[in-house]
N, C-alpha and C positions, 0 to 999 in steps of 0.2 A: 504493500500500500504506500502511496506517495505521501511524503511529509508535507503538510499544508504550508510549512514555512519555506519549502524549496521553491525555486523559481518555476513558473509555468512555462509551457513550450515556447511562448513568445518572448521569454527572457524577462518577464516582469515578475517581481516578487509576489508570491501568493498572499492573499489577504485573509486574516483570520476572521471567522464569523463573529460579529459582536455578540457577546452574551446578553441575554435578556435580563434587564434589571428587575429585581424583586419588587412586586407591588404590595404595599402594606394592606391594601383593601382585601386581599385574599384571606387574611387572618380573620377579618370580620365575617366574610362569607363562610369560612369553615366553621366558626363558632355558631352561626345561625343554623347551618345544616345539622350540627350535632344536637343543638337544643331541639330542633324540629324532630329529629329522629327519636330522641329520648321521650319527648312528649307523645309522639304517636305510639311508641312502644308501650308507654304507660297506659295509654287509652285503650289499646287493643290487647297487649300482652300476647298470650297464646290462644286467645279466643277466636271462635269462628262465628260469623254472622249467620243468623237463621231468621226465618219469618215466623209470625205467630202461629200459623197452622202447623209448622214443623214442631214448635214447642208443645202444642197440644198433643201431637202424636207421641212425643217423648213422654209426656205426662201419662197418657193412656197406657203406654207400654211399661210404666213403672220405673223408668230410668232416671227420673229427676229426683234429686235429693233435696236441693234447696234453691231458692230464688232470692236474689238480693236486688231490690229496686232502688236505683240511685236517682235522687232529685225528681222522683215521680215520672221519669221519662225513659230511663235505660234499665233494662232487666238483664241481670247476669245470672246465667243458669249453671248450677253445679250438678254434674252427673255422678251417680253412685259408682264407687270405685270398682265394684265387681261387674259393672256393666260397661266399663271403658274398653274392654277387650272385645266387646260384641260389635257387630255391624249395626249402624253405620258409623259409630263413634270411633272405632279403630282407624278408619280411613280419613275421617274429617278433622279430628282434633289434632292441632299442630303442636310443635314443641315450644318451649319457652325460649329465654334469651340464649341459653347454651345448647339449644336444639335437643334438649332432653324431653322425655314424655311429660305432658302437662297432667299430672295425676291429682294435684291439689285443687285445681280449678281457680276461678270459674272457667267453664269450657265453651259456653256459647253466650251470645248477647243478641238483643233485638230491642227495637223501640216499642214501648208499651201501648201507645195510642191513648184513648180516653182513660183517665186514671180510675174513674169509678167503675167502669165496665171491667177493666183489668183486675181491680181488687176483688170483684165478685168471682172472676175466673180463678184467682188464687185461693179464695176461700173454698170454692168447690173442689179444687185439686187437693187442698190440704185435708178436706174432709174425706175425699174418696181414696186418695193414694198416699196420704201422710206427707205431702210436700210442705216443707218449711218455707216461710217467706218472711223477709225483713225489709223495711223501708229505711233508707239512710239518706242523709244530706251530705253532699261532698262539694267542697269549694274547689273550683277549677282555676285557681289563681295562676298556675303555671301556663295553662292554655291562654288565659287572658293576657298575661305578660308577653307571651310569644306572639300573640296577634298584634299587640301594640308595637313590639319590636319589628315585626315584619312590615307593618303599615308604615312606620317611620323610615325603615330601611328602603322601602320602595319609593317613598316620597323623596328621600335624599338622592337615590339613584336617578330618578327622573329629573331632579333639579340639576345634578351634575351633568347629565346628558344634554339638557337644554343649554346650559351655560357653555359647554364645550362646543356645541354646534354654533351658537351665536358668536363665540370668540375665536372660532377657527381651530379649536382642539388643542390649544396650548395651555395645558395645566388646568387644575380645578377652577371652574368659573371662567376659563378661557380669557378672552380680552374684554369681557363686559365691563370690568373695572379699569381696563387700560385703553378705553376707547379714545382717549385724548393723546395716546402715545403715537409716535411716528411709525409709519409702515414702510419706511425706506429699506431697500435691500442693500446690505453693506458688503462691499468687496474689500477685503484686506487679508494680509498674510498669504496663506496658501490658496485662498479663494480668489479667483481672477476670472476675467471674461475671456482669456485666451485670444484676444484680439490686440494687435499692435498697429502702429502706423504703416508698417510694411504691408498689411492686409488691406489697406485703403488705397485704391487706385484713383488717379486723378486728384482733384481737390488740393492742388499743391499749395495754393495761398492759404486755404483754411487750415491745412495741416501745419503750415509754418507758424501761424498765429497760436495754435494750440500747443505745438511743440515748445514754444517759448515759455508758456505757462508751466508745462511739465518740467522743463529744464530749470526753471526758477525754483521749483520744489526740490529738485535734486541738488542744485548748486546755487543756493541763495546768495552766497558770499560774493560771487562774481557780479551780481547786480547791486547788492546793498553797498558794496565798496564805492560805487559810483553815485550813491544816493538814490537809486531807483527804488520804486515800490512796485510790488506785484499787483497786477490788475485784480480788482475785487470780483469781477464777474465778466463772463463772455456769453453773448446770446447768439445762437446759431439760427439763422433765418434763411428760409429757402422753400421752394416748392416740394410737395410730397415726393418721396422716393429718391432724393438726391444724396442721402447719406448722412444726415445730421445725427441720428442715433448711432450709426456706425462709428462716426468720429468720437462720440462720447464713450463708446465701448473701448475704442483705441486709447483714449486718455486714461480710462480706468486700468487698462492693461499695462500702460507705460509708466504711470505716475509713481507706483510703489508707495502710495499713501492711502489711508482709508477713503473709500469712494462710496458715497451714499446716492443710490439711484432710486427715483420714484417718479410717478406721473402727477401732473397737476390735478387730476381727478381724485388722487388719494387724499387730498385735503378736504374734499367735498363730502359732507355728511348731513343727514337729516336733523341731527341734534345741534342746537344752538351753541356756538362757542367751540365746537370740536375742531374745526379747521385751524383756528388761531392757536389752540392748545397743541395741535400736532406740529405747527410751525415752530413754536417755542421748544418743544421737545426735540425736534430735528436739529435745530441749531445748538441746543444744549449738548446733544451727543457729539455733534461735529466739533464743537469747541473743546470737549474733553479729549478728543482724539486728534486735535490739530497738530500738524498741518493736515487738512482734509479737503476733499472736493465734494460738493453737493450738485447733483445733476437732476434738474426738474424737466422732464419731457412734457411736451404739449402744455407749456406754461400759460397759454392763453385761457386755460380752463379756470384759473383763478386770477389772472393778470389783466382781465378786460378793464377798459376805462370805466371809472366810477361815475355814478350819477347819470347813467343813460337808460335807466329802467323806465318803462312807460308808467308802471304802477309804483307808487311810493312804497318803499320797504320791501320790494320783491327781492332785491339783491343784497339785503343787509348782511346775511351770513357770509356770502362770497366777498363782499367788500371788507368785512371785518378780517377775514383771512388775508386779503391783500394788504390791508393796513398793517397787520402783524408781520407779514413778509417784508414790507418796506422798512419797518422798524428794525427787524433783525438784520437786514442786509446792510443798512447804513443808518443806524439810529444813534441814540445817546451812548449806549454801551459799546464797549470795544468788541471787535469781531475779527481779531487778527488770526491769520493762519487758515482761514476758511475761504475757499474760492467757490463761486456759484457759476454753474453752467446751466444755461437754459436753451430749449429748442422749441421752435414754433414755425408754422407756415402761415400764421395770421398776425404778423407783426403790426399790421395797420390798426388792429383793435386793442393793442396793449395800452395800458395807462402810461402817460408821459412821465410820471414820477418813477415808474419802474425802469424806464429806459435811460434815465439821466446818468451821467458819469458819477462814479461813486457807488453805483449799484451794478449796472452793466456798463463797464468802461469800454467794452468792445462789442460791436455788432459784426459778426462774421457772416457774410452772405454766401450761402452755398447754392450756386446756380446750376442750371442744367449743363451737363458736360459738353464741351466742344469736340471737334473731330479727334484731336490728339488724346483728349481724356477718354473718349469712347473707346479708342484703341486700347488704352491701358485697362479700362474696366472689362472689356471683352476678353482680354488675355487672362485676367483673373478667373472669370467665370468659365472660360474654355479649358482650363487646366484639367478638371476631372473628366472631361469628355474624350471619347475615342474618336478622333477627327480623321476625315479623309484628306488626301493631299490637295483636293480642289478647294478647301476652305481657306480663304484669305481674310485675315483680321481687318486689314485696311479696307477691303471691299465691303465687309459687313458694317464697318463704322460709317462709311459713306452712305449706306442705305438707311441709316437710322438717325437722321437729324431731329433734334427736339426730344430725343428719348432720355429718360432719367436712368440712373444706375439700376433701379429696381426693374424698369422695363427691359433693360439689356439682360439682366439675370433671368427674367421670365422668358425672353426669346431663346436664350441658350437652353433652358430647361425644356421649352416646347419643341425645339429642334431635336433634342434627344428623345423625347416622347414620340415624335413623328417617325424618327428612324426606327425606334423599337417597334412601333405599330406596323411598319413595313417590313419587319424582320431583317433589318440590315445589320451588318457587323460593325459599321462605322457611320458616323454622322457626316454627311457630305454637304456641299454647297446648296443643293436644291432643298434640303431639309430646312436650312436656315431661312431661305427665301419663303418657303411655305409657312414657317413659323412667324415670320414678319407679317404675312398675309393674315394668319390666324389671329395674331395679337391685335392688329390694327382693324381689320374688317370683321372679325368674328368667324364663327364656324360656317363653312361652306354648306349651303343647302341645295343639294342637287335635285331633290325630289319635290321642291316647292312648285305648286301648280300655278303656271302663268299662261294666260291665253296668248295666241299668236299676235293679236293686235297690241296687247300690252308689251309683249317682248319687242315688237318692232318700235313702239313708242320709246321704250327704255333705250334701245339701240340708238335711235336718233338723238335722244337726250344726251347720252354719254358721248356720242360722236360730236355733238354741238360743243360740249366742254372741250374736247380734244382739239377741235378745229380752231376755236377762238384762241385758246391758250397757245396754239402753234403759230398763229398769225399776228399776235400782239407782242410787243417787244419785252415787256417787263413781267410777263406771267412766268410762273415757275416751270422749269423744263418737265415735259411729260415723260412718264416712265411706262405706264401701263393703263389700259382701259379694259374693263370687264363688264359683262352683263350677267355674270353668274351671281345669283343671290348669295349673300354672305352676311350673317348676323342680322341686323335690322335693315340692311340696304338691299335694294333690288339691282343695283349696279353702282359702279364707282370709277372715277378717273383719278389716278394717283400721280402725284408729282414729287419731284425731288427739289425742294426749295433751296435757294442759296442761304448760307449761314451769314446773314447780314445783321448789323446792329442798328442801322439807320434806314428808314423807308421814306421815299419821297412821295409827293402827291401823285405823280405820274404812275409810280409803281402800284399804289393803292387803287387807282382808277383802272389800271389794266387787270388787277386781280378781281375787282368787282365785275368788269366786263366778262372775264373768263368764267366767273361763277354764274353769270346770267346766261351763258351760252347754251345751257341745257334747255331752259324754258324758251329762249329765242329760237332754237332749232325746232321745237314743237310748233311754235307759232308760224315759222316759215314753211314748214312741210305740211302741216295739217290745218293751219289757219285757226287753231284753238290751242289752249294750254290745259294742263292737268295739275293735280295737287302734288305731283312728284318732286317739285322744286322747293319744298318746304325748308329743308336744311340750307339750300342755296340762298333763299330769301332771308332767312334768319341771319346768315353770315354777312350778307352784303348790307343789311340794315344796320347791324352793329358797326361794320366798318365805316359806313357813311356817317353815322352819328359820331363816331370817334373822330373822323376827319373834321367835323364841324365844331363839336363841343369840347374835344380834348386836345387835339394837336394844332389847332389854329391854322388849318389848311384850306380855309374858305375865305375868298376875297371879300364877300359881303359882310361877314361878322368880324373879320380881321384877326389880329393876333391875340385872341382871347381863349382861355381854357377854363372850363368849369369843373375840371377834374380835381379831386382832393386826394393826392397820393398818400397823405399821412393818415387818413381815416379819422383825424381828430377835428373835424369841422365843427366850428362853433355856431353854425347857423341853426336856428331853431325852427326854420320853415323848410319846405320841401325843395324849392328851386332857388338858386342864387341869381335868377334873372327874371325879367318882367314877362307878362303875357305876350307883349308885342315881340320880344326877343324869342320867346318859345315858338310863336307863329313863324318867325323868320327862319328859325332852325328847321322846323318841319318842312318849310318850302325849299330850303337849300338841300336837305337830305333827299326829298322827293326828286328835285331837279338832277342831283348827282346820279341816283339810281336809274331814273327813267332815261337820262341821257346815255348812260352806258348800255342800257337795254336796247335803245335804238341803234347804237353803234354795233352791238353784237349782232342784231338782225341784219344790218347792212353788210357786215363781214360775211355772214353766212349766205346771204342772198348772192353776193358776188362770187362765192365759191360753192354754190349749191350742188354742182355735179360732184365735186370732191367730197362734200358732206355725205351725199348719197352713197358714193363708193365706199366711204369709211363705215357707214352704218351697215351696208351689205356685208362688208368684211367681218364686222362684229357679229352679225347674225350667223355667219358661216363658221367662225372660229371661236366665238364667245369671249376670247381673251386675245387682245392684240397689244403689241409693244411698239416702242419707238421706231424700230426698223420698218414696221408696217406703215407708219405714217410717212416715213421718208420715201417709200415707194410711191405713195399717192401725191404728197405735197412737194417732194424734193427736200433738199437739205434746208433745215431751219436757218434763216438768215441772222438770227439774233444769238445763236449759240456762242458763248465766250470761250469754251474749252471743248476738248474732244468728248464725244458722248461716251457714257459708261456702257461697256459691253454687257449684255445680258444673255446668258446661255440657258438652254432648256426652256421650261415653261414658267420660270419664276419671274418675279418682279421686285421692284424696290418699294420701300415704304414711303408714303407721303408724309408731309408735315402734319402731325396730328392736330394741330390747331386749325387746319384748313381742309376739312373733309369735304369731298365731293360725292355725296351719297344720295340715294333715293330711299328714304325710310318707308317700309311697307305700310306703316300706319297712316302715313299721309297719302299714299297713292290709293289706298282703299277708301279714303273718306270722300 
């Protein structure tokens, strides 16, 4: 037999099974069982229960010597010694405590029933067969005590069970008395997140900021010698899925100091004052273990701006919690050695007092990854996959503009699932392209019932998008057009947008024109339009209003923006402009949209033969690529660089913020 202390086959030392700790409550349980057993034995002894008719039969047979009636309800029957060896007594009478023969008695017992009638039966038996009978009073104090002990024991057990369930099972009473205590998860000593900065791809600037905080905790003298002070707090701000929590895990793995991790919702409770109490307890623990780091994820759950409630008093508890947090972070008391990390994707709703220097000295913006960062992220997520030689990381990075780190991880996993579904030994390039389609467009619905007329209308709609985007200068380069239903869409035209940071009015107008190309194609070909352009109209309306009210790209309104990027608007009314200005805004938006719709119709009318050829190609192949458009329209005159080659039947992903889809719910309405 192997020694449990020897190393296992993997070379890791074997772990001894932890011994179970002795529970003192077992002693009480054993005592109760013993008392119950003794009491039951005293009650029954070696007696056998019979019914009154059997007793009468024993009396008639002359077997009964004596009857003792206890408390006028229980009759104990003594059988004559010379009759104990006869049937049925020989088989029925049991032994006593030591399993010996019960010769002394009593031998049987039964409940007497009405006392007067039973007394008459005893008198008759005594007169006819010489049966002796005695009435006795017996105090059952042992049974009464046992009943009270059992009752109280059951009540205590139920109370302990309820308290454990309420408090999460940590000790008698659980946390019902510790409800104001912090619920932070503490990482220190041997307990770590096993994540370092080497596991975080991209995000070079954010890592540099956080590494400086970690380095200060490791080598404070280098900074203090120059008079520098460590930042009291850093707030990670960015869209969902960009790696804010992953950066916090890396800080916990690198810092080698106690790391308190919890969510903003952990402070929220139905009881008044609990949130503030938990904040106090959290900082008390952190100060005791200083230097330490506190990480509050989704801090907007308690950090929202105060005084914005519609009903008075609705947010008192949350605001009290925020007030306590503000006091602990930079109040009258000292808070040395404790660094606060926060994460949120709703920085615009946070209270300004929370964001000021002295509480959060640094705001680290974690943005969507660019091309080079996507390459680094994909390399991390591709490591565990068995890849084919056709997979190129740079190619995949170019097909995923606007994707977050979480999206890229999902695509890598979906590609592996698709390859496994097809029973492949390796994940190839086509699997990744299919995964991009799956993540962006949804599950392909090959069996969706679509009539011939609807399918032709969808083909012209998508061909209209493709034609207009091909013939206007600033529209995003087309990658793929499909009329295969996928997810909620009946068809889609996918583009590969440029990764630009500035957008001009001409570029936005061309995008609006391309988005209206689908409805314009229906109007040009059929002379009527359908509800299939709902998502297109929603997008162009938002873009047009943004041009007029946010970016100041309208000549009539001028260089005015009504957008509040801080989210801290002091206005107490709905609109920061007059009714006349509102009417002007509506007129300008309508003029922009309708002007681009007329432009899209003019472009399609001038190239109606090519539009028809493209729609017929779509009806024939269902999925067409950039190369198919080049055969019909020729080389696109506005291409700034060589087109991306696409092999097989795959395609590239569009910018997720500009979908060109036909939602089935709108086409059916």
